[in-house]
N, C-alpha and C positions, 0 to 999 in steps of 0.2 A: 504493500500500500504506500501511497505518497503522503506528503506532509504539506500543510498550509501554515504559513507564518506571516504575522503582521509585525512590524517593527524590526524586520530582519537586519537592517543596516545599523541599528542602534547598539549601544554598549553591551546589552545582554544578548540581543538577537544575533549578533555576529558570532558569538561563542556557541550559542545553541546550534546555529547552522553548521558550524565546524564539527560539532558532535554528530549531527544528523547525517552529514556527508560520510560518516563512517558506516552508515547503514545502507541497505538497499532502498531504492525508491527515489523519485524526484522530489524536490523541495520547491513548492510554489510560494513565491514571496510577493506579498502586496507591496506595491510601490507607486507613488505618484509619478505622472509623466515627467514632471520637472526634476525628479530625483533619480531617474533611471540610470543616469551616468554614474551615480554613487554606487548603485547596485552592481553595475557592470564592472566597476573597478574592484569591488569586493569579489566578484566571481573570478576575475582574472587572478586575484591573489591566491585562490585555491587551486590553481593549475587545472589539470584535466578534470579533476573532481568538480570543478565549478560548473561544468556543463550540465550537472544534475540540478542546478538552480534555475528555476523558470520564473521570469518576471510576470506578475499579474497586475496590470494597470488598474488603479482604483483610488479611492479617497475615503479616509476615515469618517468624514463628516456626512457622507452620502448613504442613503439606504442600501443595504446589502454591500456595504463598503465601496459602493460605486463600481463594482465589478459588472461587466456587461452580461446580458442574458446569454449570449452564445458561449461566453467563457464559463458561466455557471453551469450550463448544460454539459460542457466538455469536462468539467471537474467532477460531476456527479458520479458517485460510485468509486472514485479514485482515492479520496482523502481518508486516511485512517486515523490521523492525529491532527488536531487544529490548535495552534499556539498563538494566542493573542497577547503580544508584548507591546504593541504600539501605544504610546501615551506621552503626555507632556509632564515631565518631572520638575521643570523649572519653577521654583516657588515664587519667582518674581513675574511669572507669566500672567497675562490678562485673565481674569476670572472666567469670562465668557469663552475665551479660547480654550481654557482648560476644561470647561464643562462640555464643550462640543467634542473635544478629542477624547477625554477620559470617561465621560458618561455616555454621550450619544455614540461615540466610537465603539464602546463595549457593547451597547445594544445592537448596533449594526453588525458587529462581529458575531454575536449570538444568533442573529437572524440568518446570516450567511452560513454559519457553522451547522445549524440545525437543518437548514434547507426546507423549512416548513413555511408556507405562505398562508395568509388569511383565507385564501380560496380553498385551502385544504381542510379547514375547520368547519364543524357543523354549525348551522344557523343559530340554534339555541345557545351554543357556547359564545358565538359572536355577539349575540344580543346581550347576554350577561356581561361580557367583557366591555361592551360599549357603555352599559349602565355604570359599571365600576369606574371606567376612565372618566366619564363625564362628571360623575359625582366628585371625583378628586380634582379634576381640572376646574370645576366650578368655584373652588375656593380662591382662585386667583384669576381675575379677568384677563383676557388676552390683550396685551399692550398693542395700541395702534389699530385695533380692529373693533367693528361693531359686533353685536351679538351674531352668532352663527347658528343657523338651524340646519341640522344634519337629517336628511330625509332619504332613507334607502328606497330605491325604486322597485325592489322585488319583495317588499313587505309592506302591504297597505296599512296605513294608519299608525305606523311606527316612526318616531322622530325623537331627536335629542336637541337640546339647546345649550350652547356654550356661551357664557357671558363675556362680552367684550368691554373695552374701556371707552369706546366712542358712542355718544348718544345720537346715532344716526340709524337709518333704516337697516334692518338686519340683512345679512347675506344668507341665502339659501344654497346649501351644497347638496347635490343629488348624485346618486349612482348606486351600483349594486352594494348590498350589505357588506360584503367582504372588502370592497374598496373603501366604504365609509369607515369601517373598523380600522383599516390600515391608516387612513387619514387621521382618525382620532388618536391612534397610537404613535403618530409622528413618523410613519413609514412612507410618506409621499402622498401625492394626490392624483395619480394616474387613474383613468377611467371615471373621473368625476367631472361634474359641471357645476358652475356657480352663477347665481343671478341675484340682482338687487333692483327692486322697482322695475322688473321686466327687462333689465339691461344686463348683458353679460359683464362679469367682473372678475377680478383676480381672486383666486382662492388663498386666504391667509395661510401661511405656513405655521405648523405646530411643531414644537420640540418633541424629540423622541420620548416615549413613555414606556417604562417596563410593563 
């Protein structure tokens, strides 16, 4: 089986990869496009063994670590061990930057590592999950957004409201229940539509939620 590693070029990651190279299997390493040169330099330092290191372009801040759908499909069934080491350790770093990398990055890593999407889950579980997420999000109004009405198109009469901080007309977000759940959980807004006063509008982004 192969390995998947985030933070492979970091202080800990490079030593882990050195140990993994002593085993069989390829090592798929998440790397931002702009940092690929750093990974290539590390690969070269391992000599011929470095050929077992496979770059996977992605981004910690993005759902599923920003790994493309074709890449995810290609990796299915190959990964036996998933190591998530990518993080910001600098205590002087910006708080929001650390939250995105260390909290949302970990959530996205878990999503990718499990390979389970909301479309794989039963409707009654998704409904209960939405109830739970909305109840918790409702304690803190969404900054810079009006109220958001979440209305799944495949379950008649079911909806949720997220309080916003702007006293303007609410935004109505519609789509399949699985897509609505993914949105509420901060996993993106694909397959959704949004409107306000009968005019199309931008869907406000939500931070990732465990």
